C-alpha positions, 0 to 999 in steps of 0.5 A: 735281581735278574728275571731268571733268579726272581722266577726261580725264587717264586717257583721255589716258594710255590713248590714249597707251598704245595709240598707243605700243604700236601704233606700237612694234609697227609702227615698231620691230620689223623684221629687218635683214640684220645681225641674227642670227635669234635677235634677229629671233625675240625682236623678233617675240615683243615685237611680238606682246606689244605687239599684244596689249596694244594690242588690250586697251587699245583694247577698254577705251577703246571701252567707256569712250568710248561712255559719256561726253559731250563729242562733240568729244573722243569723236570725236577719240579714236575716230579714234585708237582705230579706227586702233589697232584696224586694226593687224594682227600682223606676219608675220615670215618664218621660217628652215625647220626642215625644208629638204627639206619647204620645197622644198630641191632641189639639182637645181633650183639655178642658177648665179649667179657662182661659186655655186649658188642656188635659188629656193624655192617661196615665192620665198625664195632659198638660196645654197649653199656649193658651188663651182659650177666644182668641182661641175659638173666632178665631176658631169661626171666621174661621168656621163662615166665611167658610175659605177654607184654613187658620190659625191664630197664636198669639205669645208672642214675648219675650218668644215664648209662643203660645197664640192662634193657629187656623187652618181651612180647610172648610169641612175638619179636616185632617190637621192643616193649621196653621202649614203647609207651603202650601201657598206662602210667597208672599210679606211677603218675602219682609221683609227678603229682606229688612233686607238683604239690611239694615243690610247686605249691609248697604242700607239707607231705605230712599234712593230714587229708581226710577222704572216702572211697576211690579204690577202684573208681573216683567219683566226683564226691571222692574227688571234691570230698564230703565231710559226712563221708570223709572218715579216713585220714592220711597224708601225701606220704601215705598216699604214695606208699599205699597208693590212695587215689582219693587223696591224690585226686582231691589234692590235685583238684583243689591245689593244682591248675591245669597249667601247673600239671602241664608244666610238671608233665613236661618236666618229667619228660612226657609229651616229648622225644627222649634222645637215645640211640634207639627210638623211644615212643613218646610217653603221652600225658593229656591234662584235660580241661575237665577238672574231675577228669584231670584229677583222675589223671593226676591219680593215675586213672588213664590219660597218660602212658609210659615206657619202661625206659622212661620209667627208669629215667624217672627213678634215676632222676629221683636217685640223682638229686632231681637231675634226669641224665640223657640215656645211652646204650653205647659205651664205645664206637670204633672204626673197622681199623680199631680207631675209637671214634666215640667214647661215652660221656654223661650228659644232662637231659633236664632238671626235673625237680630240686634236690630237696624234692627228690630227697623228700619223695625218695624218703617217703617212697622208701616205705613203699617197699618196706610197708606199702604196696611193694613190700611182698616183692622186696622187704617180705621176700626172703631172697631179696638182700637185706642190705639193699634199700629200695624206694619207688612207686607201684602202679596197676591198671587194666585195659579191657579190650583186649584185656591186659592187666599192667603192673609197674614198679619205678624207683631206685636202689642203694646198698646200705654200706657201699658209700662210693656206689651211686645205686641203680634205677629201675623201671619194670612193667609186666602186662598179663592176660587172664593167666599170669606168672609174675608182676612188674614189681617182682620183675623189678626186684629181680633186676635189682637183686641180680644187679647187686649180686653181680656187683658183689662178685666184681667188687670182691675180685677187684679187692682181691686184685688190689690186695695182691699188688 
């Protein structure tokens, strides 16, 4: 083989390499609506590598072509080389890692069908998981009743989709109370203690416990018990349904160590950040070394705080076999060109309790809405649907300076005949001053009622469409 032929062959191979690398980067690296984000990132990395390789080849070829003869071959090769050198690395749109910094703002969302969407500052589009009808209804409920401080959140238990998220502070829009752990957990914390007793110690919730006093304050005698005074008896189930402070505090004092409660506090998501597109204030729980004060905390007397969204997550875990899913408010994220960069997929957050414990607690707390502390907001409300079963826990506690009375309901609901429907979880909080119009359990019941009202209409439409085909 002559030197000239050998040189031409090497030159041809180098040109082919440059063209292949360049065209590969231009022609085959793209993101489709069907591809998951991680694949898009991988393709972008491959494109960058091909781009760098093409640039190196072009730089090498230019030097060699300028030193060789054969003007025609050199001219043709330079055309290809210049085309290759004009290639610029592709810019791939990215999914934000900090949604708030990227401009996510629920107050700027607009209705699109039965969903809410937001056009971001860069032209990209967010579709929220929120149900527009339920969201608008709850926002109006809080405004109309001039709630001083409150929030209501609905979550789909098996997926973590946030169906509604409404926070309201009368006369202010400075913060979103639905995401703030400003209020005490109050008796909602009894759910944590009950789970620790049932699963952690093996306590039978039907076993009888005798007690006295403790309705508004827990003395050391209330907590330790006094055989001469303990004239009333009930069990753990009754203590949840009727929110009997003395029973919960007495059981925690006798059967749960400090480290036991600390473990269950963590399992329920206290004292840690909850991953979410918006920042959620950490729900704090301080299990004090003092045995009596810790027993009071176990019954819901101070030392713990909770946000409505976290409350809804607790209800969702009870309705999802003890598994708490990672909450999300974003269903879909699209580039300014309409390319789907992110599509919601359910992700587990943490195993809170066993499925058996979740079922036991749900069964016990069903009576809260039929006979117990929430009955007038659910069972005894004429406007609440009879075909909806709700299980949950109420809570009430006041701050003195400034005075604010906080009322809670946390739980989940199911339709009695919709076997294919996973139900809905709710966290409802209302903080009122001396004058008030509604309470937390009422706000929660209205959220559940409206949700199923909207679901009925949609299911009827879907059946109508299906039958017409």
